[in-house]
C-alpha positions in Angstrom: -41.3 -57.8 -3.9 -38.9 -55.3 -2.6 -36.2 -54.1 -5.0 -33.1 -51.9 -4.7 -31.4 -50.1 -7.6 -27.7 -49.8 -8.0 -25.9 -47.6 -10.4 -22.9 -49.5 -12.2 -21.0 -49.2 -15.3 -23.4 -51.7 -17.0 -26.3 -49.7 -16.2 -28.8 -49.3 -13.3 -29.5 -52.6 -12.0 -32.4 -53.6 -10.0 -32.2 -56.5 -7.5 -35.3 -58.1 -6.2 -35.7 -60.3 -3.0 -38.5 -62.6 -2.2 -38.8 -64.3 1.2 -35.1 -63.8 2.2 -33.6 -64.8 -1.3 -32.4 -62.9 -4.4 -34.9 -63.9 -7.1 -34.3 -61.3 -9.9 -32.0 -58.7 -11.4 -33.1 -56.4 -14.1 -31.7 -53.7 -15.9 -33.2 -50.2 -15.4 -34.4 -51.2 -12.0 -35.6 -48.9 -9.2 -35.9 -48.7 -5.7 -39.3 -50.2 -4.4 -40.4 -51.4 -1.1 -38.6 -51.9 2.2 -34.7 -51.6 2.1 -34.0 -55.0 3.6 -30.7 -56.1 5.0 -30.4 -58.7 2.2 -31.2 -56.0 -0.5 -28.4 -53.8 1.1 -25.8 -56.6 1.2 -26.7 -57.4 -2.5 -26.3 -53.7 -3.4 -22.9 -53.6 -1.4 -21.7 -56.8 -3.2 -22.8 -55.4 -6.7 -21.0 -52.2 -6.0 -18.0 -53.9 -5.0 -18.0 -56.1 -8.2 -18.4 -52.9 -10.1 -15.5 -51.5 -8.7 -13.4 -54.6 -9.3 -13.3 -55.5 -5.6 -15.4 -58.6 -5.5 -14.7 -61.8 -7.3 -17.7 -64.0 -6.2 -21.1 -62.9 -5.0 -22.2 -64.7 -1.8 -26.0 -64.2 -1.5 -28.8 -66.6 -1.0 -30.7 -66.9 -4.3 -33.6 -68.8 -5.5 -34.4 -69.4 -9.0 -38.1 -70.2 -10.2 -38.3 -72.9 -12.7 -37.6 -76.5 -13.5 -35.1 -78.6 -11.7 -33.1 -78.5 -15.0 -33.2 -74.5 -14.9 -32.1 -74.7 -11.3 -29.3 -77.1 -12.0 -27.9 -75.1 -14.9 -28.0 -71.9 -12.8 -26.2 -73.7 -9.9 -23.3 -74.8 -12.2 -23.2 -71.2 -13.8 -23.0 -69.7 -10.4 -19.9 -72.0 -9.6 -17.9 -70.7 -12.6 -15.0 -68.5 -11.2 -14.5 -64.9 -12.2 -12.1 -64.8 -15.2 -13.0 -68.1 -16.4 -15.7 -69.4 -18.9 -17.5 -72.6 -19.9 -19.3 -73.6 -23.0 -22.9 -74.5 -23.4 -21.4 -77.9 -24.2 -19.5 -78.0 -20.9 -22.3 -77.5 -18.8 -24.6 -79.9 -20.9 -22.0 -82.6 -20.6 -22.2 -82.3 -16.7 -25.8 -82.7 -16.8 -25.9 -85.3 -19.4 -28.1 -83.0 -21.6 -27.8 -81.6 -25.1 -26.4 -78.0 -25.3 -29.3 -76.1 -26.7 -31.5 -76.6 -23.5 -28.5 -75.3 -21.6 -28.5 -72.1 -23.8 -32.3 -71.7 -23.2 -31.8 -72.2 -19.5 -29.0 -69.3 -19.6 -31.3 -67.1 -21.6 -34.0 -67.6 -18.9 -31.6 -67.1 -16.1 -33.5 -64.4 -13.8 -30.4 -63.2 -11.9 -27.9 -62.4 -14.4 -24.5 -61.1 -13.3 -24.8 -62.5 -9.9 -25.5 -66.0 -11.5 -22.8 -65.2 -14.3 -24.4 -66.6 -17.4 -22.2 -64.2 -19.4 -19.3 -66.6 -18.5 -20.9 -69.2 -20.9 -20.1 -69.2 -24.5 -21.0 -71.2 -27.5 -18.6 -73.7 -28.8 -17.6 -71.3 -31.7 -18.5 -67.8 -30.4 -19.9 -65.7 -27.7 -23.4 -67.2 -27.9 -26.1 -64.9 -26.8 -27.0 -62.7 -23.7 -30.4 -61.8 -22.4 -29.4 -58.7 -20.4 -29.9 -55.1 -21.7 -27.2 -54.6 -24.6 -27.2 -58.3 -25.5 -23.9 -59.4 -26.6 -22.2 -56.0 -26.2 -22.9 -56.3 -22.5 -21.7 -59.7 -22.3 -18.4 -58.6 -23.8 -18.3 -55.7 -21.4 -18.9 -57.9 -18.3 -16.2 -60.3 -19.4 -13.7 -57.6 -20.0 -14.5 -56.3 -16.6 -13.6 -59.6 -15.2 -10.5 -59.7 -16.9 -11.5 -62.6 -19.2 -11.2 -60.6 -22.5 -8.3 -62.5 -23.6 -10.6 -65.5 -23.8 -12.6 -63.4 -26.5 -9.5 -63.1 -29.0 
């Protein structure tokens, strides 16, 4: 699948496209395959986000996984910049326990764009599957001016 790499303050992020939708974001990504219009737009949006000029990604995405995984990702995608939710908040919306929500967040294939870093545990930060773990989660939240929520 084609991938474009973008240098950001959070590392070199690779965005992958499959059949006209963003399907994956990885740390230490690389340019691979054709430079499609969607990948160019994704790179432009990621750069604008990194520069503090974009509050919401507007990209077609597709999450491979169960219906539950896709539901969690859709709810996480809707969390506005500068705000957070807990695993319990999302679980309540779905009528599920928090633990599977945490697992679904950990399996999010498109972090940053689907901002799973905005989902916290009831009594702390929770985890983060991106490179750098919780430290990267904190850096993303600070970048989004949500650091006051961490105190």
